[in-house]
C-alpha positions in Angstrom: 17.3 38.0 -86.4 15.8 41.2 -87.9 12.1 42.0 -88.5 11.1 42.8 -92.1 8.1 44.3 -93.8 6.9 41.7 -96.3 3.8 43.5 -97.6 1.4 46.4 -97.0 -1.9 47.8 -97.9 -4.1 50.8 -97.1 -7.6 52.1 -97.3 -7.2 55.9 -97.6 -8.9 59.0 -98.8 -7.1 58.3 -102.1 -9.1 55.0 -102.5 -9.0 51.3 -101.7 -5.8 49.4 -101.7 -2.0 49.9 -102.0 -2.0 51.2 -105.6 -4.5 54.0 -104.9 -2.5 55.3 -102.0 0.8 55.0 -103.8 -0.6 56.9 -106.9 -2.0 59.6 -104.6 1.3 60.0 -102.8 3.3 60.2 -106.0 1.0 62.8 -107.5 1.4 65.0 -104.4 -2.1 66.4 -104.7 -4.4 66.4 -101.6 -7.1 63.9 -101.6 -10.7 65.1 -102.3 -12.5 66.8 -99.5 -16.0 66.0 -98.3 -18.4 68.1 -96.2 -19.9 66.6 -93.1 -22.1 67.4 -90.1 -24.1 65.3 -87.7 -25.8 65.5 -84.3 -22.4 65.5 -82.5 -20.9 68.3 -84.6 -23.7 70.1 -86.4 -21.4 72.9 -87.6 -20.2 72.5 -91.3 -16.9 70.7 -91.4 -14.7 69.3 -94.2 -12.4 66.3 -94.1 -10.4 63.9 -96.2 -12.8 60.9 -95.7 -12.7 57.5 -97.5 -15.3 58.1 -100.1 -17.8 55.4 -101.0 -16.8 53.2 -98.0 -20.1 51.6 -97.1 -19.6 48.9 -94.4 -22.3 46.5 -95.6 -21.3 46.9 -99.3 -17.7 46.2 -98.4 -18.1 43.4 -95.8 -21.6 42.1 -96.3 -24.6 42.3 -94.0 -23.7 39.4 -91.7 -22.1 40.7 -88.5 -21.9 44.3 -89.6 -25.3 45.9 -88.5 -23.6 47.5 -85.5 -20.0 47.6 -86.8 -18.3 51.0 -86.5 -16.2 52.6 -89.2 -12.9 52.1 -87.4 -13.4 48.4 -87.2 -14.7 48.1 -90.7 -11.7 50.0 -92.1 -9.3 47.6 -90.3 -11.2 44.4 -91.2 -11.4 45.5 -94.9 -7.7 46.5 -95.1 -6.4 43.3 -93.5 -8.5 41.3 -95.9 -7.3 43.3 -98.8 -3.7 42.8 -97.8 -4.2 39.0 -97.3 -5.9 38.7 -100.7 -3.6 40.9 -102.8 -0.4 39.3 -101.4 -1.6 35.8 -100.8 1.8 34.5 -102.0 3.7 36.5 -99.4 1.3 36.8 -96.5 1.5 33.3 -94.9 -1.1 32.9 -92.2 -0.8 30.0 -89.7 -2.0 29.4 -86.1 0.7 31.8 -84.7 -0.1 34.7 -87.0 -1.1 37.7 -84.9 -2.3 41.3 -85.1 -1.3 44.5 -83.4 -3.4 47.5 -84.0 -2.9 51.1 -82.8 -5.7 53.4 -81.9 -6.5 56.7 -80.2 -9.4 55.3 -78.1 -11.3 53.0 -80.4 -14.5 54.3 -82.2 -15.4 57.6 -80.6 -18.6 57.7 -82.6 -19.8 54.3 -81.1 -18.7 55.2 -77.6 -20.6 58.5 -77.7 -23.7 56.9 -79.1 -23.7 54.0 -76.6 -23.2 56.4 -73.7 -25.9 58.7 -74.9 -28.3 55.7 -75.2 -27.6 54.7 -71.6 -28.5 58.2 -70.4 -31.5 59.1 -72.6 -33.4 55.8 -73.0 -36.1 54.9 -70.5 -33.7 53.0 -68.3 -29.9 53.0 -68.4 -29.8 49.4 -69.6 -32.1 49.9 -72.6 -29.2 50.1 -75.0 -28.4 48.2 -78.1 -26.4 45.1 -76.8 -25.0 44.4 -80.3 -23.3 47.8 -80.1 -21.4 47.1 -76.9 -18.5 45.1 -78.3 -17.8 47.9 -80.9 -17.6 50.5 -78.1 -14.5 48.7 -76.7 -11.0 49.9 -77.6 -9.9 46.5 -78.9 -12.9 45.9 -81.1 -11.0 46.4 -84.4 -8.2 43.9 -83.6 -10.7 41.4 -82.2 -12.9 41.6 -85.3 -9.9 41.4 -87.7 -8.9 38.1 -85.9 -12.4 36.7 -86.1 -13.0 37.6 -89.7 -9.6 36.5 -91.0 -8.8 33.5 -88.8 -5.9 35.0 -86.9 -5.3 32.9 -83.9 -2.0 34.2 -82.7 -1.4 37.2 -80.4 -4.0 39.9 -80.5 -3.1 43.3 -79.2 -4.5 46.9 -79.2 -2.2 49.8 -78.3 -3.6 53.2 -77.5 -0.6 55.3 -78.4 -2.1 58.2 -80.4 0.1 59.6 -83.1 2.9 57.3 -81.9 0.9 54.2 -82.6 2.9 53.4 -85.8 6.1 53.1 -83.8 4.4 51.4 -80.8 2.9 48.7 -83.0 6.3 48.0 -84.7 8.0 47.7 -81.4 5.4 45.3 -80.0 5.3 43.2 -83.2 9.1 43.0 -83.3 9.1 41.6 -79.7 6.5 39.0 -80.6 8.6 37.9 -83.6 11.9 37.9 -81.8 10.6 35.9 -78.9 9.0 33.3 -81.2 5.5 34.1 -79.9 4.3 34.8 -83.5 5.3 33.7 -86.9 4.0 36.8 -88.6 2.1 39.9 -87.5 -0.3 42.3 -89.2 0.7 45.7 -87.7 -0.9 49.0 -88.3 -3.7 51.4 -87.2 -7.1 52.7 -88.1 -8.9 56.0 -87.5 -12.4 57.0 -88.5 -13.9 60.4 -89.2 -17.2 61.5 -87.7 -18.8 64.2 -85.7 -17.8 62.8 -82.3 -14.1 62.8 -83.2 -14.4 66.2 -84.8 -16.0 67.5 -81.5 -13.1 66.2 -79.4 -10.4 67.4 -81.8 -11.9 70.9 -82.1 -12.5 71.3 -78.3 -8.9 70.3 -77.7 -7.6 73.0 -80.1 -6.9 70.9 -83.1 -8.0 73.1 -86.1 -6.4 71.0 -88.8 -8.4 69.2 -91.5 -9.1 65.7 -90.3 -8.7 62.5 -92.3 -9.4 58.8 -91.9 -8.2 55.4 -93.1 -6.2 52.4 -92.2 -2.7 51.2 -93.1 -1.5 47.7 -92.4 2.0 46.2 -92.7 2.7 42.5 -92.6 5.9 41.7 -90.5 7.9 38.5 -90.5 11.3 37.4 -89.2 14.1 37.9 -91.7 14.8 34.8 -93.8 11.1 33.8 -94.1 10.6 36.0 -97.1 13.4 36.5 -99.6 11.5 39.4 -101.3 11.0 41.5 -98.2 10.3 45.2 -98.8 12.0 46.7 -95.8 13.8 45.9 -92.6 13.0 47.6 -89.3 16.4 48.8 -88.2 15.9 50.9 -85.1 13.3 52.9 -83.1 13.1 55.0 -80.1 10.4 56.9 -78.1 10.7 59.5 -75.4 8.6 61.9 -73.3 9.3 65.6 -73.5 8.8 66.4 -69.8 10.0 69.9 -70.1 7.9 70.8 -73.1 10.8 70.9 -75.6 9.8 68.2 -78.0 12.2 69.3 -80.7 15.3 68.7 -78.5 13.9 65.4 -77.3 13.3 64.3 -80.9 16.8 65.3 -81.8 18.0 62.9 -79.1 15.8 60.1 -80.5 17.2 60.6 -84.0 20.8 60.7 -82.8 20.3 57.4 -81.0 18.7 55.5 -83.8 21.0 57.0 -86.5 24.3 56.4 -84.6 27.0 55.6 -87.0 24.8 56.5 -90.1 26.1 59.2 -92.5 23.6 61.8 -93.6 24.1 60.9 -97.2 22.9 57.4 -96.5 19.4 58.5 -95.5 17.2 58.7 -98.6 13.9 59.9 -97.2 12.1 61.2 -94.1 8.3 61.1 -93.4 7.1 63.6 -90.9 3.9 63.2 -88.8 2.9 66.8 -88.2 -0.7 67.5 -89.5 -0.2 71.2 -88.5 2.5 73.5 -89.8 4.0 74.0 -86.3 4.5 70.3 -85.6 5.8 69.6 -89.1 8.3 72.5 -88.8 9.4 71.2 -85.4 10.1 67.8 -86.9 11.8 69.2 -89.9 14.2 71.3 -87.8 15.0 68.3 -85.6 15.8 66.2 -88.8 18.0 69.0 -90.2 19.9 69.4 -86.9 20.9 65.7 -87.1 21.1 65.1 -90.9 21.5 68.5 -92.4 19.7 69.2 -95.6 21.0 66.3 -97.6 17.9 64.1 -97.4 16.6 63.6 -100.9 12.9 63.1 -100.0 10.8 64.6 -97.2 7.1 63.7 -97.2 4.2 64.7 -94.9 1.3 62.4 -95.7 -1.0 64.5 -93.4 -0.8 67.3 -96.0 -2.4 65.1 -98.5 -4.8 62.9 -96.5 -5.4 65.0 -93.4 -4.9 64.3 -89.7 -5.4 60.6 -89.4 -4.7 60.4 -85.7 -3.5 57.0 -84.6 -3.1 55.9 -88.2 -0.6 58.7 -89.0 2.6 56.6 -88.3 1.4 53.6 -90.4 0.6 55.9 -93.3 4.1 57.5 -93.0 5.7 54.1 -93.4 3.4 53.2 -96.2 4.3 56.5 -97.9 8.0 55.7 -97.7 7.4 52.2 -99.2 5.3 53.7 -101.9 7.7 56.5 -102.9 11.0 54.7 -103.0 12.6 54.3 -106.4 15.0 51.9 -107.8 16.4 48.6 -106.4 19.2 50.1 -104.3 19.0 49.7 -100.6 18.1 52.9 -98.9 17.6 54.1 -95.3 14.4 56.0 -94.4 13.2 57.6 -91.2 9.7 58.3 -89.9 9.3 60.8 -87.0 6.3 61.4 -84.7 5.3 64.1 -82.2 2.1 63.8 -80.2 0.4 66.6 -78.3 0.7 64.7 -75.0 4.5 65.2 -75.1 5.5 61.8 -76.6 8.0 61.8 -79.5 9.7 59.1 -81.4 11.2 57.9 -84.6 11.9 54.7 -86.5 14.5 53.8 -89.1 13.8 51.3 -91.9 16.0 50.0 -94.6 14.2 49.8 -97.9 15.3 46.6 -99.6 13.7 46.9 -103.0 12.7 43.3 -102.8 16.2 41.9 -102.2 15.3 40.4 -98.9 18.9 40.7 -97.7 18.0 42.1 -94.3 20.9 42.3 -91.8 21.3 43.8 -88.3 23.0 47.2 -88.2 24.7 49.2 -85.6 22.5 51.6 -83.6 19.5 49.3 -83.4 17.3 50.2 -80.4 14.1 48.4 -79.3 
């Protein structure tokens, strides 16, 4: 039994929904940039933010007075996916959600910690803010808002979150613990995150957003968009991520001819990382790949949401009805690298297991 992607949606700097993201990726022009500064990072900074995303306007006033942007992006995107693809996204008591994150909402965590240190007594904090300071807030709120009573998981895997959520969701489906899974990641933009990224040496323009895939076992949906074929993750202990990524690619593409791979999505938000990934891909596949895309060049460094946006980009950019293989690679600054292979089905739904699968 294979795992297939039945539907997807995104809230991105290009706008709200799948169509806005797809149009932006096809145009190939970077999303608009906004200027931002706040108490945490008062220096002028620019980013690819989701413009016009007001939490109360999007989700209403009830239950949102202390909601952070990461959670709101996730809740809104899952809701949009469920609404736009109501005929495909079948939700029952075993439908679950798996969300990737860097650390949750940095903005809320900073604010809550500051309140505990600066108010008259450490416990004079806003209690309504506490749940949103937790790493699993977004997944928990998505389940609560949309009635998801199946498995509920948060994975802190940084830029490898896209691959990590796919692996976890695949296991849930293969073991019968879930009938369907919303899998993806969300990342917010704000002064607190900017401060951490700049202090760690990340000088790239930041971005924000959320991308969600709906996964099901093959056979449940005859118009599936893609099949998860194989994936692999490794740790570059010796500081040579390119060679380790080459090993990942060779494993997941065992028995696959270069000409059969239509597209590759790279994670690197900075030129050095993107070049590293490109060189690894060329070492394994040569230069025959028809389409190479780097979503970060258009929407900024979206942190944990990078992998989900890479897969969304491959789904958005594919052309024709012919089945095609596509690859997404990931390199994180902590030394983790990985890749995932998907078979784009063009709505045929004829997902089959292939040689080289690795989970």
